[in-house]
Structures are given as C-alpha cells and as structure tokens.
C-alpha positions as CSV (number, residue, x, y, z in Angstrom):
1,M,-5.5,-22.5,42.6
2,I,-3.3,-25.0,41.5
3,E,-0.6,-24.5,44.5
4,H,-3.5,-25.4,46.6
5,I,-3.7,-28.7,45.8
6,T,-2.1,-31.6,47.4
7,S,-3.0,-34.7,46.4
8,S,-0.4,-37.6,44.8
9,D,-2.6,-40.4,44.9
10,F,-5.0,-40.2,41.8
11,T,-6.1,-43.9,41.7
12,D,-9.9,-42.9,43.0
13,A,-12.1,-40.1,41.9
14,Q,-11.7,-37.5,43.8
15,R,-12.0,-33.4,44.4
16,L,-8.7,-31.5,44.0
17,F,-9.6,-28.2,44.9
18,H,-12.5,-27.1,46.7
19,G,-13.0,-23.4,46.3
20,R,-16.5,-23.3,47.1
21,G,-15.7,-23.2,50.8
22,H,-14.8,-20.1,50.9
23,A,-11.0,-21.3,52.6
24,Y,-9.1,-19.7,49.3
25,P,-9.7,-15.9,48.5
26,N,-10.6,-14.9,45.6
27,L,-11.1,-18.3,44.3
28,S,-14.7,-19.4,45.7
29,H,-16.4,-19.5,42.2
30,I,-14.0,-22.8,41.1
31,N,-14.2,-26.4,42.1
32,V,-11.7,-28.8,40.3
33,D,-12.5,-32.4,40.4
34,W,-10.5,-35.3,38.9
35,L,-12.7,-38.2,37.5
36,S,-10.1,-40.7,35.4
37,P,-9.3,-39.6,32.8
38,V,-11.0,-36.2,33.2
39,I,-10.3,-33.4,35.2
40,L,-13.6,-31.4,35.4
41,I,-13.0,-27.7,36.5
42,T,-16.1,-26.3,37.4
43,L,-17.2,-22.2,36.9
44,Y,-19.6,-20.5,39.3
45,Q,-18.6,-17.5,37.5
46,A,-16.8,-15.9,34.6
47,V,-13.2,-16.2,35.1
48,D,-10.3,-15.0,32.8
49,R,-10.0,-17.0,29.6
50,K,-6.3,-16.6,29.7
51,W,-5.7,-17.4,33.1
52,L,-8.2,-20.8,32.9
53,E,-6.2,-22.0,29.9
54,Q,-3.0,-21.2,31.7
55,Q,-4.4,-23.7,34.9
56,A,-5.9,-26.0,32.5
57,I,-2.4,-26.7,31.3
58,L,-1.0,-27.0,34.6
59,L,-3.3,-29.7,36.0
60,K,-3.0,-31.6,33.0
61,E,0.7,-31.6,33.8
62,L,0.0,-32.3,36.8
63,V,-2.5,-35.7,36.7
64,Q,0.1,-37.8,34.6
65,D,-3.4,-40.0,33.1
66,C,-5.1,-36.9,32.2
67,R,-6.3,-37.1,29.0
68,S,-8.7,-34.3,29.2
69,V,-9.6,-31.0,30.6
70,Q,-12.9,-29.6,30.8
71,V,-15.0,-26.5,32.2
72,Q,-18.1,-26.9,33.4
73,H,-20.1,-23.2,33.5
74,R,-22.7,-23.5,36.1
75,Y,-23.5,-19.9,36.2
76,E,-25.0,-20.2,32.6
77,K,-28.4,-21.7,31.5
78,F,-28.1,-25.4,31.5
79,A,-24.4,-25.5,32.6
80,P,-23.1,-26.5,29.5
81,T,-19.2,-28.4,29.7
82,E,-16.5,-27.5,26.9
83,V,-13.4,-29.6,26.5
84,M,-10.7,-27.2,27.1
85,L,-7.6,-29.4,26.4
86,G,-7.2,-33.1,25.0
87,E,-9.7,-35.6,24.0
88,A,-13.7,-34.8,23.9
89,I,-14.7,-37.5,26.3
90,S,-18.5,-37.8,27.0
91,D,-18.3,-40.5,29.8
92,T,-16.0,-42.7,31.6
93,V,-15.7,-45.1,34.8
94,V,-14.4,-43.5,37.9
95,S,-13.2,-45.7,41.0
96,E,-13.5,-45.3,44.6
97,H,-12.7,-47.7,47.8
98,G,-12.5,-50.9,45.1
99,L,-15.7,-49.8,43.2
100,N,-16.4,-48.5,40.2
101,Y,-18.9,-45.8,38.9
102,H,-20.6,-44.4,35.5
103,I,-20.3,-41.1,35.3
104,E,-21.3,-38.3,32.3
105,F,-20.0,-35.3,30.8
106,G,-21.8,-32.5,29.5
107,K,-25.3,-34.1,30.5
108,A,-26.5,-32.8,33.3
109,Q,-25.9,-30.9,36.1
110,N,-24.1,-33.4,37.9
111,S,-21.6,-36.1,36.7
112,G,-23.2,-39.0,38.9
113,L,-21.2,-39.2,42.0
114,F,-20.9,-36.6,44.9
115,L,-17.0,-36.6,46.0
116,D,-17.8,-34.9,49.2
117,M,-19.9,-38.1,50.4
118,S,-16.7,-40.4,50.3
119,N,-16.4,-40.7,53.7
120,G,-20.1,-41.8,54.1
121,R,-20.0,-44.6,51.6
122,A,-16.4,-45.5,53.5
123,W,-18.9,-45.7,56.8
124,L,-21.5,-47.7,55.1
125,K,-19.3,-50.6,53.3
126,Q,-17.7,-51.0,56.9
127,H,-21.3,-51.6,58.8
128,A,-23.6,-53.0,56.2
129,K,-22.7,-56.6,56.9
130,D,-26.2,-59.0,57.2
131,K,-27.9,-55.7,57.5
132,N,-31.1,-54.4,55.3
133,V,-30.0,-51.3,54.5
134,L,-32.9,-48.3,53.3
135,N,-31.4,-45.8,50.9
136,L,-33.1,-42.7,50.8
137,F,-32.8,-40.2,47.7
138,A,-30.6,-43.2,46.3
139,Y,-29.5,-41.1,42.9
140,T,-27.7,-43.2,41.4
141,C,-27.4,-45.8,43.6
142,A,-23.7,-45.4,45.4
143,F,-24.4,-46.1,48.9
144,S,-26.6,-49.4,47.4
145,L,-23.5,-50.2,45.9
146,N,-21.2,-50.0,49.2
147,A,-24.0,-51.5,51.0
148,I,-23.7,-54.6,49.0
149,A,-20.4,-54.7,48.7
150,G,-20.2,-54.9,52.5
151,G,-22.1,-57.8,53.1
152,A,-25.7,-56.3,53.2
153,S,-28.5,-58.8,53.6
154,K,-30.8,-56.7,51.3
155,A,-30.3,-52.6,49.9
156,V,-33.9,-50.6,49.1
157,N,-33.3,-48.1,46.7
158,I,-36.1,-45.2,46.8
159,D,-35.7,-42.3,44.4
160,L,-38.5,-40.0,42.3
161,S,-36.1,-40.2,39.4
162,K,-36.6,-43.1,37.4
163,A,-33.6,-42.3,35.4
164,S,-31.2,-41.9,37.7
165,L,-32.2,-45.4,39.4
166,S,-31.6,-46.4,35.8
167,K,-27.9,-45.3,36.2
168,G,-28.1,-47.1,39.3
169,R,-28.6,-50.2,38.3
170,E,-26.0,-50.1,35.5
171,N,-23.9,-49.0,38.2
172,H,-24.6,-52.6,40.1
173,Q,-24.3,-54.2,36.6
174,L,-21.3,-52.6,36.4
175,N,-19.8,-53.9,39.6
176,K,-21.0,-57.3,38.6
177,L,-23.8,-57.3,41.1
178,A,-26.8,-57.5,38.6
179,K,-28.0,-61.0,39.5
180,K,-28.4,-59.8,43.3
181,Q,-31.3,-57.1,41.9
182,G,-34.8,-58.2,42.6
183,K,-34.7,-60.0,45.7
184,Q,-31.1,-58.7,47.4
185,I,-31.0,-55.3,45.5
186,V,-34.8,-53.4,45.1
187,F,-35.5,-49.4,43.0
188,E,-38.6,-48.4,43.6
189,G,-39.0,-44.8,41.4
190,V,-41.6,-43.2,43.8
191,D,-42.0,-39.9,46.1
192,I,-40.9,-40.6,49.1
193,F,-43.1,-38.5,50.9
194,K,-46.4,-40.3,49.0
195,S,-45.0,-44.1,49.2
196,N,-45.2,-44.9,53.0
197,S,-46.2,-48.3,52.3
198,R,-43.9,-49.6,49.4
199,I,-41.2,-48.2,51.5
200,K,-42.4,-50.4,54.8
201,K,-42.9,-53.6,52.5
202,Y,-39.2,-54.1,52.6
203,G,-38.6,-53.1,56.1
204,P,-38.0,-53.6,59.0
205,Y,-34.4,-52.1,58.3
206,D,-31.0,-52.1,60.0
207,I,-29.8,-49.2,58.4
208,L,-31.4,-45.9,57.1
209,V,-29.3,-43.6,54.8
210,C,-31.0,-40.3,53.8
211,D,-29.3,-37.7,52.0
212,P,-31.7,-35.6,50.0
213,P,-31.1,-32.6,48.4
214,S,-31.7,-29.3,49.8
215,F,-34.6,-28.2,47.8
216,Q,-36.1,-29.4,44.1
217,K,-39.6,-27.5,42.5
218,G,-42.3,-29.0,43.4
219,S,-40.7,-31.4,45.1
220,V,-38.3,-31.4,48.6
221,N,-37.6,-28.4,50.9
222,I,-35.6,-29.9,53.1
223,E,-36.3,-27.2,55.6
224,R,-40.0,-27.5,55.9
225,D,-40.0,-31.9,54.5
226,Y,-36.7,-33.5,56.7
227,A,-39.7,-33.7,59.6
228,K,-41.6,-35.9,57.2
229,I,-39.0,-38.5,57.0
230,I,-37.9,-38.6,60.7
231,R,-41.2,-39.0,62.4
232,R,-41.3,-42.3,60.3
233,I,-38.3,-43.5,61.3
234,P,-40.0,-45.9,64.4
235,Q,-42.6,-47.2,61.3
236,W,-39.2,-48.3,59.0
237,M,-36.5,-49.6,61.2
238,N,-35.5,-52.3,63.7
239,D,-35.3,-51.1,67.2
240,G,-31.1,-50.3,66.8
241,A,-30.9,-49.3,63.8
242,Q,-28.2,-47.1,62.6
243,L,-29.4,-43.9,60.7
244,M,-27.3,-41.8,58.7
245,L,-28.9,-38.2,58.1
246,C,-27.3,-35.8,55.6
247,L,-27.7,-32.2,55.2
248,N,-26.2,-30.4,52.0
249,S,-27.9,-27.1,52.8
250,P,-25.4,-24.0,53.2
251,D,-28.2,-22.3,55.3
252,L,-28.6,-25.2,57.8
253,D,-26.2,-26.3,60.1
254,E,-25.9,-29.4,62.0
255,N,-28.2,-27.8,65.3
256,F,-31.1,-27.9,62.4
257,L,-30.9,-31.5,62.0
258,K,-30.5,-32.0,65.8
259,T,-33.4,-30.0,66.6
260,E,-35.6,-32.3,63.7
261,V,-34.6,-35.2,65.6
262,A,-35.3,-34.4,69.2
263,R,-38.8,-33.1,68.4
264,E,-40.1,-35.8,65.6
265,C,-38.0,-38.9,67.1
266,P,-36.4,-38.4,70.4
267,Q,-35.9,-42.3,70.4
268,C,-33.5,-41.3,68.5
269,H,-29.9,-40.8,70.4
270,F,-26.9,-38.8,68.3
271,E,-23.6,-40.8,68.0
272,Q,-21.3,-38.7,66.3
273,R,-20.5,-36.7,63.1
274,L,-18.6,-38.0,60.2
275,D,-15.8,-36.1,58.8
276,N,-15.7,-34.9,55.4
277,P,-12.6,-35.7,52.9
278,E,-10.2,-33.3,53.9
279,V,-10.2,-31.2,50.6
280,F,-13.5,-30.2,51.6
281,K,-12.2,-27.3,53.7
282,E,-14.7,-24.7,54.9
283,A,-14.1,-21.4,56.0
284,H,-17.4,-21.3,57.8
285,Q,-18.6,-24.1,60.3
286,G,-21.6,-25.2,58.6
287,K,-21.8,-24.4,55.4
288,G,-20.8,-27.9,53.9
289,L,-22.0,-30.9,54.1
290,K,-23.0,-32.4,57.3
291,V,-23.1,-36.2,57.8
292,L,-24.8,-37.2,60.9
293,L,-25.2,-40.7,63.0
294,F,-27.9,-41.6,65.2
295,T,-29.0,-44.7,66.8
296,Y,-32.9,-45.2,67.0
297,R,-34.4,-47.1,70.0
298,A,-37.3,-48.2,70.3
299,N,-38.4,-48.1,73.8
C-alpha cells in the first residue's frame, strides 16, 4: 500500500491512498487519509495485524509531521477507532485551500470533511463573489466557508442535523467569520423535503450546491428523492444561476443525474463534470463521486 502513495506535499488535508476505488488489487478495503497531525487508516474489512502494524510504521516515517496513526474499523458496529502508533489525539484542526476545519476522531463514522469534494469547494470559492449561495445537505458547512471566503453576499446552510450545523458554526468561528453569522451566513436545521417555504425565504439564489447522502434511513433515498429537489429549482434560483449537483452513490452514474434534471427541470443546461482529486482513482467509471455543473435559464 505504502508504495502507491505519491504525495510529497502534506500541508493540506488529503487522501493519501484510495483503495475503495478498486484500482489496486487486494486493497479495495483500505483508505488512508492525512488529517494533520494524524494519519487515519480506514478499514472496511479485517486485515492481518502484523501487516497493519508494519504499514502504520511506514506511514509515520513517510509523513514527518505525523504524531499519531489511527485505525477506524468501519466493518465493526459503531466503526470504532483505535490509536495504532503515537499520541491519542481525539480532535485537530486541518487546513485546505487556506481555510481551517475542525476534525474529530472516534466520535462518529465521518471525521467532518469529505476529502473527495476538495475540487468542488475550490470551484465554489472561485465563483462565489457577490453571489447568494444555497447549500443543501450542508453537513459541517465546508461549502459555506468557501463561499464566504470567495466573497459571497450570503450563504444559506440547510441540514436536518442540528449537531452538524453546530459544528459548521464552529468552523466559521475558527476562520474568524462568526461576526457575519445571522445576516450573511444562515443555518437552518430543517428537513429539506418539508421546508420549502423556509428555503425560499432567503432566495432567490445565484448558486446551488446540493451534496446529498445516498441513503439515510427515514430521511433520504436519493434515487427516489433527487427529483423532488430538482423540480424546485425554478422556485429557488435566479435566471442564469449555477448549480453544483453531486452524487455519491456507487450504484448510480452521472447519466442518472442528467436524466433526472432533463425530466424535472429542462431549463437546466449541463456545463461540465468536475474532476475528482487525482488520488481518487476508480477502476470502474461512475462508481465514485460525481460532481456536475449546470446553468439554470428561466426562459
């Protein structure tokens, strides 16, 4: 595994090895992330303990600033995390594109920042100036940070999880953006599918970012529910608005999303697909993250 890591710059948070893309034989059950000063190995099935210990040693030697190697056993109930080498670090602050993010280890399945979306965040930062941005399924509000840092006039964060939005507020405070909360930065802990009037309240919008989970029991089944979001675009967006529609499901390719858009909102015109960071290699096209950009034309 270690021989496949090519990065030499460890300034920003990043994936070091992406086995889940099935591009490396016999390693499809392993990911490795750099979340300074922690290297996090995520396992989706059990591995030989001695091999794992050896990999941990080599990884710690590779990254000079590493103070802890931790392993998350995603295949076990509650996805427990153990410290394999070094310090027992439970939280840290990482950087990406000049912005900082709170990261936690061992408290939840996800650490707080989806590394495959790095290029999407960079795109938004470049295009947000003077724009009113709607951020659906906001999670810890990484897109909002990039929008405001890019000069957005407003960022509206919508997520059912108030706990995630609370961490989003902390991320804005960490980046000294707290004073802008209330008027320029909005947090709404509501169900996207049941709160259309609340979403419309802060519009119309110039940019939509929609990065939904593929499936959450009782709340989201994106194969069924994406259409409900797309058909509301004319109610939410200004003429000429830019749309970043994301799809994480390995079972649905970009054609699924293009078909949904064509049926539910034909005023949306496909522009391009954003590339994922190079490290996220996929053996089978369409399995990984899909980030599609559209333009909405009212007439």
